[in-house]
C-alpha positions as CSV (number, residue, x, y, z in Angstrom):
1,X,-0.1,0.3,0.1
2,X,1.5,3.4,-1.1
3,X,2.1,6.0,1.8
4,X,0.0,8.7,1.6
5,X,1.5,12.2,1.0
6,X,0.8,14.8,3.6
7,X,0.2,18.6,2.2
8,X,1.3,21.0,4.4
9,X,-0.6,24.1,3.6
10,X,1.6,27.3,3.6
11,X,0.1,30.6,4.8
12,X,2.4,32.8,2.8
13,X,1.1,36.2,3.5
14,X,1.4,35.2,7.4
15,X,5.1,33.9,6.5
16,X,5.6,37.0,5.0
17,X,4.6,39.2,7.7
18,X,6.7,37.4,10.1
19,X,9.7,37.9,7.8
20,X,9.0,41.4,7.9
21,X,8.5,41.5,11.8
22,X,11.8,40.1,11.8
23,X,13.8,42.2,9.7
24,X,11.7,45.6,11.6
25,X,13.2,44.1,14.5
26,X,16.9,43.6,13.5
27,X,16.7,47.4,11.8
28,X,15.0,48.5,15.4
29,X,17.8,46.7,17.3
30,X,20.6,48.0,14.8
31,X,19.3,51.5,15.0
32,X,19.5,51.3,18.7
33,X,22.8,50.1,19.0
34,X,23.8,52.7,16.9
35,X,22.0,55.5,18.9
36,X,23.7,54.0,22.0
37,X,27.3,54.2,20.1
38,X,26.7,58.0,19.2
39,X,25.5,59.0,22.6
40,X,28.6,57.1,24.2
41,X,30.9,59.0,21.8
42,X,29.3,62.0,22.2
43,X,29.9,62.0,26.1
44,X,33.5,60.8,25.7
45,X,33.8,63.8,23.2
46,X,32.0,66.1,25.9
47,X,34.3,64.6,28.6
48,X,37.3,65.3,26.4
49,X,36.4,68.9,25.4
50,X,35.7,69.6,29.4
51,X,39.1,68.5,30.0
52,X,40.5,70.9,27.1
53,X,37.9,73.9,28.3
54,X,39.8,73.5,32.0
55,X,43.5,73.2,30.1
56,X,43.1,76.3,28.2
57,X,41.3,78.2,31.2
58,X,44.7,77.7,33.5
59,X,46.5,78.2,30.6
60,X,44.9,81.5,29.8
61,X,45.3,82.5,33.2
62,X,49.3,81.9,32.9
63,X,49.9,83.4,29.4
64,X,48.1,87.0,30.7
65,X,50.2,87.2,33.8
66,X,53.2,86.6,31.7
67,X,52.3,89.0,29.0
68,X,51.7,91.3,31.7
69,X,55.1,91.0,33.0
70,X,57.0,91.1,29.5
71,X,55.2,94.1,28.6
72,X,56.4,96.1,31.8
73,X,59.7,94.9,31.3
74,X,59.4,96.0,27.7
75,X,58.6,99.7,28.9
76,X,61.1,99.4,31.2
77,X,63.7,98.7,28.5
78,X,62.1,101.6,26.2
79,X,63.5,104.1,29.3
80,X,66.4,102.2,29.5
81,X,67.3,102.7,25.6
82,X,66.0,106.6,26.3
83,X,68.4,107.1,29.1
84,X,71.2,105.6,27.1
85,X,70.3,108.1,24.3
86,X,70.3,111.1,26.5
87,X,72.7,110.4,29.0
88,X,71.0,110.9,31.9
89,X,72.7,111.1,35.0
90,X,72.6,108.0,37.3
91,X,69.7,107.1,39.9
92,X,69.5,104.3,41.8
93,X,66.1,103.6,40.5
94,X,67.8,102.8,37.3
95,X,68.7,99.5,38.5
96,X,65.3,98.2,37.9
97,X,65.6,99.6,34.5
98,X,69.0,97.1,33.9
99,X,67.9,94.5,35.4
100,X,64.4,94.4,33.3
101,X,67.0,94.0,30.4
102,X,68.4,91.1,32.1
103,X,65.8,89.1,32.4
104,X,63.7,86.2,30.8
105,X,61.1,84.0,31.5
106,X,59.8,80.4,30.9
107,X,56.3,79.4,30.6
108,X,55.2,75.5,31.5
109,X,52.1,75.3,29.4
110,X,50.3,72.2,29.7
111,X,49.6,69.8,26.7
112,X,48.7,66.5,28.2
113,X,45.1,66.5,27.4
114,X,45.9,67.3,23.6
115,X,48.5,64.5,23.7
116,X,45.4,62.3,24.7
117,X,43.4,63.8,22.4
118,X,45.9,63.2,19.2
119,X,46.0,59.3,20.8
120,X,42.4,58.9,20.5
121,X,42.0,60.5,17.3
122,X,41.5,64.5,16.5
123,X,38.3,63.3,14.8
124,X,36.8,62.8,18.1
125,X,36.3,66.5,18.2
126,X,33.1,66.3,15.7
127,X,32.9,70.1,14.9
128,X,35.5,70.9,12.6
129,X,36.1,74.3,13.4
130,X,36.6,73.9,17.0
131,X,39.1,70.8,16.1
132,X,41.4,72.9,13.9
133,X,41.1,75.7,16.4
134,X,42.5,73.3,19.3
135,X,45.1,72.2,17.0
136,X,46.0,75.9,16.2
137,X,46.6,76.7,20.0
138,X,48.7,73.7,20.7
139,X,50.7,72.6,17.3
140,X,51.4,76.2,16.3
141,X,51.1,78.9,19.2
142,X,52.4,76.9,21.9
143,X,55.3,75.7,19.7
144,X,55.8,79.1,19.0
145,X,55.8,80.4,22.5
146,X,57.9,78.0,23.3
147,X,60.3,78.4,20.2
148,X,60.4,82.3,21.3
149,X,61.7,80.9,24.7
150,X,64.8,79.7,23.0
151,X,65.8,82.3,21.0
152,X,65.3,84.9,24.0
153,X,67.1,82.4,26.2
154,X,70.0,82.7,23.6
155,X,70.1,86.6,23.8
156,X,70.6,86.4,27.4
157,X,73.0,83.6,27.2
158,X,75.2,84.6,24.7
159,X,74.6,88.2,24.3
160,X,73.4,90.2,27.6
161,X,75.3,87.7,30.2
162,X,79.0,88.2,29.0
163,X,78.4,91.9,29.5
164,X,76.4,91.9,32.4
165,X,78.9,89.8,34.5
166,X,82.1,92.4,33.5
167,X,80.0,95.8,34.3
168,X,77.3,95.4,36.7
169,X,77.0,93.9,40.1
170,X,74.1,92.9,42.3
171,X,72.6,91.2,39.7
172,X,68.9,89.8,40.0
173,X,67.1,88.4,37.0
174,X,64.3,90.4,36.1
175,X,64.6,92.6,38.5
176,X,67.9,95.0,39.1
177,X,71.5,95.5,38.3
178,X,73.5,97.9,39.7
179,X,76.4,99.6,36.8
180,X,80.1,99.0,38.3
181,X,81.0,102.3,35.9
182,X,77.7,103.8,35.2
183,X,79.4,106.6,33.3
184,X,81.6,104.0,30.9
185,X,78.3,102.1,30.3
186,X,76.1,104.8,29.0
187,X,78.3,105.8,26.7
188,X,78.9,102.4,25.5
189,X,77.5,102.1,21.8
190,X,77.5,98.4,22.3
191,X,75.7,98.4,25.2
192,X,72.8,100.7,23.7
193,X,72.9,98.0,20.8
194,X,72.3,94.9,22.6
195,X,69.4,96.3,24.8
196,X,68.1,97.8,21.7
197,X,68.4,94.1,20.5
198,X,66.8,92.4,23.6
199,X,63.7,94.8,23.1
200,X,63.3,93.9,19.6
201,X,63.1,90.4,20.1
202,X,61.1,90.5,23.1
203,X,58.6,92.3,21.2
204,X,59.0,90.4,17.9
205,X,59.1,86.9,19.5
206,X,57.6,86.7,23.2
207,X,55.3,89.1,23.2
208,X,53.8,88.8,19.9
209,X,53.6,84.9,20.3
210,X,51.6,85.4,23.6
211,X,49.2,87.6,22.1
212,X,48.5,85.4,19.6
213,X,48.1,82.6,21.4
214,X,45.9,84.1,23.9
215,X,43.9,85.7,21.1
216,X,43.5,82.1,19.7
217,X,42.8,80.4,23.2
218,X,39.6,82.9,23.9
219,X,38.2,82.0,20.7
220,X,38.5,78.4,21.6
221,X,36.9,78.6,24.5
222,X,34.3,81.0,23.2
């Protein structure tokens, strides 16, 4: 006796509906996963930007203080240059002017958060304008400040120090220096030249670099 064939009726409409539900469920799950990933990325980005903001705010305070110090020193050097031009009689208060020409500043800026950001990837910062601004602050302006320090340090060590050690006493960096023979110094064209050179280097390297850096940091913070 031949076995009977069992015919199973397939409800294609129901099967299609179930397939659609499965696909929709998968798409919803993927969408939720993608949303959650973006949420986590946004949280990570905001956390990093918060640290960048804190770092830049702290550095801004340091930069502004240092710029004021250097601007005051530059003003004193201008006074000193005028004294050397007019050969004014010596006064003890001039020691502060001589000391201003024999001073330099080193500023330690915090780049740790930027190193972290680079290791993770600058693309973590989704805003392209902000990303470029942050890069300019650290890669351009901060590097420019450090390069200016090295130039300034070279002027002090190689040009100013030999002369000051020979012609001054009571040397205090950035504060004062007492002439051993004022008349000889004030009539020495070489000393006038090195004072003017020191002032030019301070203006064009340090003061200009700090001013530009402060402006850029302010833009990024905004």
